[in-house]
N, CA, C and O atoms as a GROMACS GRO file, in nm:
protein
  524
    1MET      N    1   0.084  -0.118   0.000
    1MET     CA    2   0.000   0.000   0.000
    1MET      C    3   0.088   0.125   0.000
    1MET      O    4   0.184   0.134   0.077
    2ILE      N    5   0.055   0.219  -0.087
    2ILE     CA    6   0.126   0.346  -0.091
    2ILE      C    7   0.034   0.453  -0.033
    2ILE      O    8  -0.073   0.481  -0.088
    3ARG      N    9   0.075   0.512   0.079
    3ARG     CA   10  -0.006   0.613   0.149
    3ARG      C   11  -0.029   0.732   0.057
    3ARG      O   12   0.063   0.777  -0.011
    4ALA      N   13  -0.152   0.781   0.055
    4ALA     CA   14  -0.189   0.897  -0.028
    4ALA      C   15  -0.291   0.982   0.047
    4ALA      O   16  -0.363   0.934   0.134
    5TYR      N   17  -0.295   1.108   0.010
    5TYR     CA   18  -0.391   1.203   0.064
    5TYR      C   19  -0.458   1.273  -0.053
    5TYR      O   20  -0.390   1.325  -0.142
    6ARG      N   21  -0.591   1.274  -0.052
    6ARG     CA   22  -0.666   1.344  -0.157
    6ARG      C   23  -0.710   1.479  -0.104
    6ARG      O   24  -0.782   1.486  -0.005
    7LEU      N   25  -0.665   1.584  -0.168
    7LEU     CA   26  -0.701   1.722  -0.132
    7LEU      C   27  -0.799   1.769  -0.238
    7LEU      O   28  -0.764   1.776  -0.356
    8TYR      N   29  -0.922   1.803  -0.196
    8TYR     CA   30  -1.027   1.836  -0.293
    8TYR      C   31  -1.112   1.952  -0.242
    8TYR      O   32  -1.108   1.985  -0.123
    9THR      N   33  -1.188   2.014  -0.332
    9THR     CA   34  -1.282   2.120  -0.294
    9THR      C   35  -1.418   2.057  -0.270
    9THR      O   36  -1.474   1.990  -0.356
   10GLY      N   37  -1.471   2.080  -0.149
   10GLY     CA   38  -1.602   2.026  -0.113
   10GLY      C   39  -1.714   2.117  -0.157
   10GLY      O   40  -1.689   2.226  -0.209
   11PRO      N   41  -1.838   2.074  -0.138
   11PRO     CA   42  -1.954   2.154  -0.178
   11PRO      C   43  -1.963   2.287  -0.102
   11PRO      O   44  -2.032   2.379  -0.146
   12ASP      N   45  -1.893   2.297   0.012
   12ASP     CA   46  -1.892   2.421   0.089
   12ASP      C   47  -1.791   2.522   0.036
   12ASP      O   48  -1.778   2.632   0.090
   13GLY      N   49  -1.719   2.486  -0.072
   13GLY     CA   50  -1.620   2.576  -0.131
   13GLY      C   51  -1.485   2.574  -0.061
   13GLY      O   52  -1.396   2.650  -0.097
   14ASN      N   53  -1.469   2.489   0.039
   14ASN     CA   54  -1.342   2.478   0.112
   14ASN      C   55  -1.267   2.352   0.072
   14ASN      O   56  -1.326   2.255   0.024
   15SER      N   57  -1.136   2.356   0.092
   15SER     CA   58  -1.054   2.238   0.067
   15SER      C   59  -1.068   2.141   0.183
   15SER      O   60  -1.078   2.181   0.299
   16HIS      N   61  -1.069   2.012   0.150
   16HIS     CA   62  -1.078   1.906   0.249
   16HIS      C   63  -0.978   1.797   0.212
   16HIS      O   64  -0.928   1.793   0.099
   17VAL      N   65  -0.949   1.709   0.309
   17VAL     CA   66  -0.852   1.603   0.284
   17VAL      C   67  -0.910   1.469   0.325
   17VAL      O   68  -0.982   1.458   0.425
   18VAL      N   69  -0.877   1.367   0.246
   18VAL     CA   70  -0.914   1.228   0.275
   18VAL      C   71  -0.785   1.147   0.272
   18VAL      O   72  -0.708   1.156   0.177
   19ARG      N   73  -0.764   1.068   0.375
   19ARG     CA   74  -0.647   0.980   0.380
   19ARG      C   75  -0.682   0.849   0.311
   19ARG      O   76  -0.794   0.800   0.324
   20GLY      N   77  -0.587   0.793   0.237
   20GLY     CA   78  -0.612   0.668   0.168
   20GLY      C   79  -0.484   0.612   0.110
   20GLY      O   80  -0.377   0.623   0.170
   21SER      N   81  -0.496   0.551  -0.007
   21SER     CA   82  -0.380   0.493  -0.074
   21SER      C   83  -0.404   0.493  -0.224
   21SER      O   84  -0.516   0.514  -0.271
   22VAL      N   85  -0.297   0.467  -0.297
   22VAL     CA   86  -0.308   0.451  -0.442
   22VAL      C   87  -0.261   0.311  -0.477
   22VAL      O   88  -0.176   0.253  -0.410
   23SER      N   89  -0.318   0.258  -0.583
   23SER     CA   90  -0.286   0.123  -0.626
   23SER      C   91  -0.142   0.114  -0.672
   23SER      O   92  -0.091   0.203  -0.740
   24GLU      N   93  -0.077   0.006  -0.633
   24GLU     CA   94   0.060  -0.013  -0.678
   24GLU      C   95   0.070  -0.118  -0.787
   24GLU      O   96   0.180  -0.160  -0.824
   25SER      N   97  -0.045  -0.160  -0.839
   25SER     CA   98  -0.040  -0.266  -0.940
   25SER      C   99  -0.111  -0.230  -1.070
   25SER      O  100  -0.122  -0.313  -1.160
   26LYS      N  101  -0.160  -0.106  -1.079
   26LYS     CA  102  -0.229  -0.065  -1.201
   26LYS      C  103  -0.167   0.064  -1.254
   26LYS      O  104  -0.112   0.144  -1.178
   27LEU      N  105  -0.177   0.084  -1.385
   27LEU     CA  106  -0.124   0.204  -1.447
   27LEU      C  107  -0.225   0.318  -1.441
   27LEU      O  108  -0.346   0.296  -1.455
   28VAL      N  109  -0.175   0.439  -1.421
   28VAL     CA  110  -0.256   0.560  -1.425
   28VAL      C  111  -0.215   0.636  -1.551
   28VAL      O  112  -0.096   0.652  -1.577
   29GLU      N  113  -0.312   0.681  -1.628
   29GLU     CA  114  -0.281   0.752  -1.752
   29GLU      C  115  -0.230   0.893  -1.719
   29GLU      O  116  -0.306   0.977  -1.670
   30ALA      N  117  -0.103   0.916  -1.746
   30ALA     CA  118  -0.040   1.044  -1.718
   30ALA      C  119  -0.011   1.118  -1.847
   30ALA      O  120   0.010   1.058  -1.952
   31GLN      N  121  -0.009   1.250  -1.836
   31GLN     CA  122   0.019   1.335  -1.952
   31GLN      C  123   0.162   1.388  -1.947
   31GLN      O  124   0.234   1.382  -2.046
   32THR      N  125   0.203   1.440  -1.829
   32THR     CA  126   0.337   1.496  -1.815
   32THR      C  127   0.389   1.472  -1.674
   32THR      O  128   0.314   1.436  -1.584
   33ILE      N  129   0.520   1.493  -1.657
   33ILE     CA  130   0.583   1.487  -1.525
   33ILE      C  131   0.681   1.604  -1.515
   33ILE      O  132   0.752   1.637  -1.611
   34LEU      N  133   0.684   1.665  -1.397
   34LEU     CA  134   0.774   1.778  -1.371
   34LEU      C  135   0.839   1.755  -1.236
   34LEU      O  136   0.770   1.722  -1.139
   35PHE      N  137   0.971   1.771  -1.228
   35PHE     CA  138   1.043   1.758  -1.102
   35PHE      C  139   1.074   1.898  -1.049
   35PHE      O  140   1.103   1.989  -1.126
   36LYS      N  141   1.067   1.914  -0.918
   36LYS     CA  142   1.092   2.044  -0.858
   36LYS      C  143   1.155   2.026  -0.721
   36LYS      O  144   1.132   1.926  -0.653
   37GLU      N  145   1.237   2.127  -0.682
   37GLU     CA  146   1.300   2.127  -0.550
   37GLU      C  147   1.280   2.263  -0.486
   37GLU      O  148   1.300   2.366  -0.550
   38THR      N  149   1.241   2.264  -0.359
   38THR     CA  150   1.222   2.385  -0.282
   38THR      C  151   1.315   2.378  -0.161
   38THR      O  152   1.327   2.272  -0.100
   39PRO      N  153   1.382   2.491  -0.126
   39PRO     CA  154   1.478   2.489  -0.016
   39PRO      C  155   1.416   2.452   0.120
   39PRO      O  156   1.297   2.471   0.140
   40PRO      N  157   1.499   2.400   0.212
   40PRO     CA  158   1.452   2.370   0.346
   40PRO      C  159   1.385   2.492   0.412
   40PRO      O  160   1.418   2.606   0.381
   41HIS      N  161   1.291   2.464   0.501
   41HIS     CA  162   1.222   2.566   0.581
   41HIS      C  163   1.131   2.657   0.499
   41HIS      O  164   1.088   2.761   0.547
   42SER      N  165   1.101   2.619   0.376
   42SER     CA  166   1.011   2.698   0.292
   42SER      C  167   0.866   2.675   0.332
   42SER      O  168   0.834   2.580   0.403
   43SER      N  169   0.781   2.765   0.285
   43SER     CA  170   0.637   2.750   0.304
   43SER      C  171   0.568   2.818   0.186
   43SER      O  172   0.629   2.896   0.113
   44TYR      N  173   0.441   2.787   0.169
   44TYR     CA  174   0.363   2.848   0.062
   44TYR      C  175   0.225   2.874   0.119
   44TYR      O  176   0.155   2.781   0.161
   45ASP      N  177   0.185   3.001   0.122
   45ASP     CA  178   0.060   3.041   0.182
   45ASP      C  179  -0.059   2.996   0.097
   45ASP      O  180  -0.040   2.925  -0.002
   46TRP      N  181  -0.178   3.035   0.131
   46TRP     CA  182  -0.302   2.986   0.073
   46TRP      C  183  -0.300   2.989  -0.080
   46TRP      O  184  -0.270   3.091  -0.142
   47HIS      N  185  -0.334   2.874  -0.139
   47HIS     CA  186  -0.337   2.860  -0.284
   47HIS      C  187  -0.420   2.737  -0.322
   47HIS      O  188  -0.452   2.654  -0.237
   48ASN      N  189  -0.454   2.727  -0.447
   48ASN     CA  190  -0.522   2.610  -0.503
   48ASN      C  191  -0.426   2.538  -0.595
   48ASN      O  192  -0.323   2.593  -0.636
   49ASP      N  193  -0.460   2.415  -0.628
   49ASP     CA  194  -0.382   2.342  -0.727
   49ASP      C  195  -0.439   2.373  -0.865
   49ASP      O  196  -0.560   2.378  -0.882
   50PRO      N  197  -0.352   2.393  -0.962
   50PRO     CA  198  -0.400   2.435  -1.095
   50PRO      C  199  -0.466   2.326  -1.177
   50PRO      O  200  -0.557   2.354  -1.255
   51ILE      N  201  -0.421   2.201  -1.161
   51ILE     CA  202  -0.472   2.091  -1.244
   51ILE      C  203  -0.469   1.961  -1.164
   51ILE      O  204  -0.393   1.950  -1.068
   52PRO      N  205  -0.551   1.864  -1.201
   52PRO     CA  206  -0.547   1.736  -1.131
   52PRO      C  207  -0.411   1.669  -1.150
   52PRO      O  208  -0.364   1.651  -1.262
   53GLN      N  209  -0.349   1.632  -1.038
   53GLN     CA  210  -0.214   1.576  -1.046
   53GLN      C  211  -0.179   1.502  -0.918
   53GLN      O  212  -0.235   1.527  -0.812
   54TYR      N  213  -0.084   1.409  -0.932
   54TYR     CA  214  -0.017   1.352  -0.816
   54TYR      C  215   0.101   1.443  -0.786
   54TYR      O  216   0.167   1.492  -0.877
   55VAL      N  217   0.128   1.465  -0.658
   55VAL     CA  218   0.252   1.529  -0.615
   55VAL      C  219   0.321   1.424  -0.529
   55VAL      O  220   0.277   1.394  -0.418
   56ILE      N  221   0.428   1.367  -0.580
   56ILE     CA  222   0.497   1.257  -0.513
   56ILE      C  223   0.619   1.315  -0.442
   56ILE      O  224   0.710   1.367  -0.506
   57THR      N  225   0.621   1.304  -0.310
   57THR     CA  226   0.732   1.358  -0.231
   57THR      C  227   0.847   1.260  -0.233
   57THR      O  228   0.833   1.143  -0.196
   58LEU      N  229   0.964   1.309  -0.276
   58LEU     CA  230   1.086   1.230  -0.282
   58LEU      C  231   1.175   1.257  -0.162
   58LEU      O  232   1.246   1.167  -0.116
   59ALA      N  233   1.172   1.380  -0.110
   59ALA     CA  234   1.249   1.419   0.009
   59ALA      C  235   1.178   1.536   0.074
   59ALA      O  236   1.109   1.614   0.008
   60GLY      N  237   1.196   1.548   0.205
   60GLY     CA  238   1.132   1.654   0.282
   60GLY      C  239   1.006   1.605   0.350
   60GLY      O  240   0.941   1.511   0.304
   61VAL      N  241   0.972   1.670   0.462
   61VAL     CA  242   0.851   1.640   0.536
   61VAL      C  243   0.770   1.768   0.544
   61VAL      O  244   0.822   1.872   0.586
   62LEU      N  245   0.644   1.761   0.502
   62LEU     CA  246   0.560   1.881   0.494
   62LEU      C  247   0.434   1.866   0.577
   62LEU      O  248   0.379   1.757   0.592
   63GLU      N  249   0.391   1.979   0.630
   63GLU     CA  250   0.261   1.986   0.696
   63GLU      C  251   0.170   2.070   0.607
   63GLU      O  252   0.206   2.181   0.568
   64PHE      N  253   0.053   2.016   0.577
   64PHE     CA  254  -0.048   2.086   0.498
   64PHE      C  255  -0.161   2.127   0.591
   64PHE      O  256  -0.187   2.061   0.692
   65ALA      N  257  -0.229   2.237   0.558
   65ALA     CA  258  -0.344   2.282   0.636
   65ALA      C  259  -0.450   2.338   0.542
   65ALA      O  260  -0.419   2.393   0.437
   66THR      N  261  -0.577   2.322   0.583
   66THR     CA  262  -0.689   2.381   0.510
   66THR      C  263  -0.748   2.491   0.597
   66THR      O  264  -0.722   2.498   0.717
   67VAL      N  265  -0.829   2.578   0.536
   67VAL     CA  266  -0.892   2.687   0.610
   67VAL      C  267  -0.980   2.632   0.722
   67VAL      O  268  -0.993   2.695   0.828
   68GLY      N  269  -1.040   2.516   0.700
   68GLY     CA  270  -1.126   2.456   0.801
   68GLY      C  271  -1.051   2.392   0.917
   68GLY      O  272  -1.114   2.340   1.010
   69GLY      N  273  -0.918   2.394   0.913
   69GLY     CA  274  -0.838   2.340   1.022
   69GLY      C  275  -0.793   2.198   1.005
   69GLY      O  276  -0.732   2.142   1.097
   70GLU      N  277  -0.821   2.136   0.892
   70GLU     CA  278  -0.771   2.000   0.868
   70GLU      C  279  -0.621   2.009   0.842
   70GLU      O  280  -0.577   2.093   0.765
   71THR      N  281  -0.543   1.921   0.905
   71THR     CA  282  -0.399   1.918   0.882
   71THR      C  283  -0.356   1.774   0.856
   71THR      O  284  -0.418   1.678   0.902
   72PHE      N  285  -0.248   1.762   0.781
   72PHE     CA  286  -0.189   1.631   0.758
   72PHE      C  287  -0.043   1.650   0.721
   72PHE      O  288  -0.003   1.757   0.675
   73THR      N  289   0.036   1.546   0.743
   73THR     CA  290   0.180   1.552   0.719
   73THR      C  291   0.215   1.450   0.612
   73THR      O  292   0.172   1.335   0.616
   74ILE      N  293   0.296   1.495   0.516
   74ILE     CA  294   0.341   1.407   0.407
   74ILE      C  295   0.491   1.381   0.423
   74ILE      O  296   0.570   1.473   0.445
   75HIS      N  297   0.527   1.253   0.411
   75HIS     CA  298   0.666   1.209   0.422
   75HIS      C  299   0.715   1.158   0.286
   75HIS      O  300   0.634   1.132   0.197
   76PRO      N  301   0.846   1.145   0.270
   76PRO     CA  302   0.899   1.090   0.145
   76PRO      C  303   0.835   0.955   0.112
   76PRO      O  304   0.819   0.869   0.199
   77GLY      N  305   0.799   0.938  -0.015
   77GLY     CA  306   0.736   0.815  -0.060
   77GLY      C  307   0.584   0.821  -0.058
   77GLY      O  308   0.518   0.729  -0.106
   78GLU      N  309   0.528   0.928  -0.001
   78GLU     CA  310   0.383   0.941   0.003
   78GLU      C  311   0.335   1.031  -0.111
   78GLU      O  312   0.413   1.106  -0.170
   79VAL      N  313   0.205   1.021  -0.141
   79VAL     CA  314   0.149   1.086  -0.259
   79VAL      C  315   0.037   1.182  -0.218
   79VAL      O  316  -0.048   1.148  -0.135
   80LEU      N  317   0.038   1.300  -0.277
   80LEU     CA  318  -0.074   1.394  -0.264
   80LEU      C  319  -0.150   1.391  -0.395
   80LEU      O  320  -0.093   1.412  -0.502
   81LEU      N  321  -0.280   1.365  -0.388
   81LEU     CA  322  -0.367   1.376  -0.504
   81LEU      C  323  -0.430   1.514  -0.496
   81LEU      O  324  -0.520   1.537  -0.416
   82ALA      N  325  -0.384   1.606  -0.579
   82ALA     CA  326  -0.424   1.746  -0.574
   82ALA      C  327  -0.545   1.770  -0.662
   82ALA      O  328  -0.535   1.764  -0.785
   83GLU      N  329  -0.660   1.797  -0.600
   83GLU     CA  330  -0.784   1.822  -0.673
   83GLU      C  331  -0.862   1.940  -0.615
   83GLU      O  332  -0.982   1.949  -0.637
   84ASP      N  333  -0.797   2.028  -0.542
   84ASP     CA  334  -0.868   2.146  -0.488
   84ASP      C  335  -0.838   2.267  -0.577
   84ASP      O  336  -0.761   2.355  -0.540
   85HIS      N  337  -0.901   2.268  -0.693
   85HIS     CA  338  -0.872   2.368  -0.796
   85HIS      C  339  -0.945   2.500  -0.776
   85HIS      O  340  -0.909   2.601  -0.836
   86THR      N  341  -1.047   2.499  -0.692
   86THR     CA  342  -1.126   2.620  -0.665
   86THR      C  343  -1.145   2.631  -0.514
   86THR      O  344  -1.105   2.542  -0.439
   87GLY      N  345  -1.205   2.740  -0.470
   87GLY     CA  346  -1.239   2.754  -0.329
   87GLY      C  347  -1.127   2.810  -0.245
   87GLY      O  348  -1.041   2.883  -0.294
   88SER      N  349  -1.130   2.775  -0.116
   88SER     CA  350  -1.042   2.839  -0.017
   88SER      C  351  -0.896   2.795  -0.026
   88SER      O  352  -0.808   2.869   0.018
   89GLY      N  353  -0.869   2.678  -0.080
   89GLY     CA  354  -0.731   2.634  -0.098
   89GLY      C  355  -0.668   2.576   0.027
   89GLY      O  356  -0.736   2.544   0.125
   90HIS      N  357  -0.536   2.564   0.023
   90HIS     CA  358  -0.458   2.505   0.131
   90HIS      C  359  -0.324   2.576   0.139
   90HIS      O  360  -0.290   2.656   0.052
   91LYS      N  361  -0.248   2.546   0.243
   91LYS     CA  362  -0.112   2.597   0.255
   91LYS      C  363  -0.022   2.484   0.305
   91LYS      O  364  -0.071   2.385   0.359
   92TRP      N  365   0.109   2.501   0.287
   92TRP     CA  366   0.203   2.400   0.335
   92TRP      C  367   0.329   2.466   0.388
   92TRP      O  368   0.359   2.582   0.359
   93ARG      N  369   0.402   2.388   0.469
   93ARG     CA  370   0.532   2.432   0.519
   93ARG      C  371   0.619   2.309   0.543
   93ARG      O  372   0.572   2.205   0.588
   94LEU      N  373   0.747   2.324   0.512
   94LEU     CA  374   0.843   2.217   0.539
   94LEU      C  375   0.872   2.215   0.688
   94LEU      O  376   0.895   2.320   0.748
   95ILE      N  377   0.871   2.097   0.749
   95ILE     CA  378   0.889   2.090   0.894
   95ILE      C  379   1.015   2.013   0.935
   95ILE      O  380   1.032   1.982   1.053
   96ASN      N  381   1.102   1.983   0.839
   96ASN     CA  382   1.232   1.926   0.875
   96ASN      C  383   1.340   2.005   0.803
   96ASN      O  384   1.312   2.108   0.742
   97ASP      N  385   1.463   1.959   0.810
   97ASP     CA  386   1.576   2.036   0.755
   97ASP      C  387   1.612   1.999   0.612
   97ASP      O  388   1.716   2.041   0.561
   98ASP      N  389   1.528   1.921   0.547
   98ASP     CA  390   1.555   1.879   0.409
   98ASP      C  391   1.480   1.968   0.310
   98ASP      O  392   1.377   2.026   0.343
   99PRO      N  393   1.533   1.978   0.188
   99PRO     CA  394   1.455   2.046   0.083
   99PRO      C  395   1.338   1.956   0.045
   99PRO      O  396   1.339   1.836   0.070
  100TRP      N  397   1.236   2.018  -0.016
  100TRP     CA  398   1.124   1.939  -0.067
  100TRP      C  399   1.154   1.905  -0.212
  100TRP      O  400   1.150   1.992  -0.298
  101LYS      N  401   1.184   1.779  -0.237
  101LYS     CA  402   1.205   1.728  -0.372
  101LYS      C  403   1.080   1.649  -0.407
  101LYS      O  404   1.035   1.564  -0.331
  102ARG      N  405   1.025   1.679  -0.525
  102ARG     CA  406   0.898   1.617  -0.561
  102ARG      C  407   0.884   1.603  -0.711
  102ARG      O  408   0.956   1.664  -0.790
  103ALA      N  409   0.786   1.519  -0.748
  103ALA     CA  410   0.750   1.501  -0.888
  103ALA      C  411   0.601   1.531  -0.902
  103ALA      O  412   0.519   1.476  -0.829
  104TYR      N  413   0.568   1.619  -0.996
  104TYR     CA  414   0.429   1.648  -1.030
  104TYR      C  415   0.392   1.561  -1.149
  104TYR      O  416   0.454   1.570  -1.255
  105VAL      N  417   0.292   1.477  -1.132
  105VAL     CA  418   0.247   1.390  -1.240
  105VAL      C  419   0.106   1.434  -1.279
  105VAL      O  420   0.011   1.413  -1.204
  106VAL      N  421   0.095   1.497  -1.396
  106VAL     CA  422  -0.034   1.549  -1.443
  106VAL      C  423  -0.106   1.437  -1.516
  106VAL      O  424  -0.049   1.369  -1.601
  107PHE      N  425  -0.234   1.420  -1.481
  107PHE     CA  426  -0.314   1.314  -1.541
  107PHE      C  427  -0.364   1.352  -1.679
  107PHE      O  428  -0.380   1.469  -1.712
  108LYS      N  429  -0.389   1.249  -1.760
  108LYS     CA  430  -0.464   1.270  -1.883
  108LYS      C  431  -0.608   1.302  -1.846
  108LYS      O  432  -0.654   1.264  -1.738
  109LYS      N  433  -0.678   1.371  -1.932
  109LYS     CA  434  -0.817   1.409  -1.906
  109LYS      C  435  -0.900   1.285  -1.872
  109LYS      O  436  -0.895   1.185  -1.944
  110ASP      N  437  -0.976   1.293  -1.766
  110ASP     CA  438  -1.066   1.187  -1.720
  110ASP      C  439  -0.996   1.057  -1.679
  110ASP      O  440  -1.058   0.951  -1.677
  111ALA      N  441  -0.866   1.064  -1.647
  111ALA     CA  442  -0.794   0.944  -1.603
  111ALA      C  443  -0.844   0.899  -1.466
  111ALA      O  444  -0.882   0.982  -1.383
  112ASN      N  445  -0.843   0.769  -1.443
  112ASN     CA  446  -0.876   0.714  -1.312
  112ASN      C  447  -0.751   0.726  -1.226
  112ASN      O  448  -0.647   0.670  -1.259
  113THR      N  449  -0.760   0.800  -1.115
  113THR     CA  450  -0.644   0.824  -1.029
  113THR      C  451  -0.610   0.705  -0.940
  113THR      O  452  -0.503   0.701  -0.880
  114LEU      N  453  -0.702   0.608  -0.931
  114LEU     CA  454  -0.684   0.488  -0.851
  114LEU      C  455  -0.666   0.516  -0.702
  114LEU      O  456  -0.606   0.437  -0.630
  115PHE      N  457  -0.720   0.630  -0.656
  115PHE     CA  458  -0.718   0.662  -0.513
  115PHE      C  459  -0.826   0.583  -0.441
  115PHE      O  460  -0.941   0.578  -0.486
  116GLU      N  461  -0.789   0.521  -0.331
  116GLU     CA  462  -0.883   0.445  -0.248
  116GLU      C  463  -0.885   0.506  -0.109
  116GLU      O  464  -0.784   0.503  -0.040
  117PRO      N  465  -1.000   0.562  -0.065
  117PRO     CA  466  -1.007   0.617   0.070
  117PRO      C  467  -0.984   0.508   0.174
  117PRO      O  468  -1.023   0.392   0.154
  118ASP      N  469  -0.922   0.545   0.284
  118ASP     CA  470  -0.900   0.453   0.395
  118ASP      C  471  -1.036   0.426   0.461
  118ASP      O  472  -1.098   0.520   0.510
  119PRO      N  473  -1.083   0.300   0.463
  119PRO     CA  474  -1.216   0.273   0.518
  119PRO      C  475  -1.227   0.298   0.668
  119PRO      O  476  -1.338   0.314   0.720
  120HIS      N  477  -1.116   0.302   0.738
  120HIS     CA  478  -1.116   0.323   0.882
  120HIS      C  479  -1.047   0.453   0.919
  120HIS      O  480  -0.986   0.465   1.025
  121GLU      N  481  -1.058   0.551   0.829
  121GLU     CA  482  -0.987   0.677   0.849
  121GLU      C  483  -1.037   0.750   0.973
  121GLU      O  484  -1.156   0.778   0.986
  122PRO      N  485  -0.945   0.779   1.066
  122PRO     CA  486  -0.985   0.862   1.180
  122PRO      C  487  -1.002   1.006   1.133
  122PRO      O  488  -0.948   1.044   1.029
  123THR      N  489  -1.075   1.084   1.209
  123THR     CA  490  -1.090   1.225   1.175
  123THR      C  491  -0.953   1.290   1.177
  123THR      O  492  -0.877   1.273   1.272
  124LEU      N  493  -0.921   1.364   1.072
  124LEU     CA  494  -0.791   1.431   1.066
  124LEU      C  495  -0.787   1.543   1.170
  124LEU      O  496  -0.890   1.598   1.208
  125ALA      N  497  -0.667   1.575   1.215
  125ALA     CA  498  -0.649   1.679   1.316
  125ALA      C  499  -0.708   1.810   1.268
  125ALA      O  500  -0.689   1.850   1.153
  126ARG      N  501  -0.780   1.877   1.357
  126ARG     CA  502  -0.840   2.005   1.322
  126ARG      C  503  -0.800   2.108   1.426
  126ARG      O  504  -0.810   2.084   1.546
  127SER      N  505  -0.756   2.221   1.379
  127SER     CA  506  -0.731   2.336   1.464
  127SER      C  507  -0.756   2.459   1.379
  127SER      O  508  -0.745   2.452   1.257
  128PRO      N  509  -0.789   2.571   1.439
  128PRO     CA  510  -0.819   2.690   1.358
  128PRO      C  511  -0.700   2.728   1.271
  128PRO      O  512  -0.588   2.740   1.320
  129ALA      N  513  -0.724   2.745   1.143
  129ALA     CA  514  -0.619   2.787   1.050
  129ALA      C  515  -0.645   2.933   1.014
  129ALA      O  516  -0.757   2.970   0.979
  130LYS      N  517  -0.543   3.014   1.025
  130LYS     CA  518  -0.559   3.155   0.992
  130LYS      C  519  -0.536   3.176   0.844
  130LYS      O  520  -0.438   3.128   0.788
  131ARG      N  521  -0.626   3.247   0.784
  131ARG     CA  522  -0.617   3.274   0.640
  131ARG      C  523  -0.550   3.405   0.617
  131ARG      O  524  -0.532   3.446   0.503
   0.00000   0.00000   0.00000
């Protein structure tokens, strides 16, 4: 199982997160891949994701937050399924001393992302997030 987090815009116009996994035995139709590195201790304030994509963390540990107070931490080898293209968005910050090395994998139109929600997902941590 490969740990994944789906970040999406809910009917309330806010970003939300679901913990789950992605299949390790099936192909996902991808259009492009882009590699990027951000220096240690970086952060990025409120924003949306521009297109449906996997963001695969290769190095660095990040904390993500939504306006509603949902938080989650991504470690190397984990996947973010970015689908919050509208609404309030999310923010992130690096929480260790490593740079964030990642791969953006953009899906082909209408591709099946193969994300499976965790059936026993506990409620994600919530605390007031300042916008």
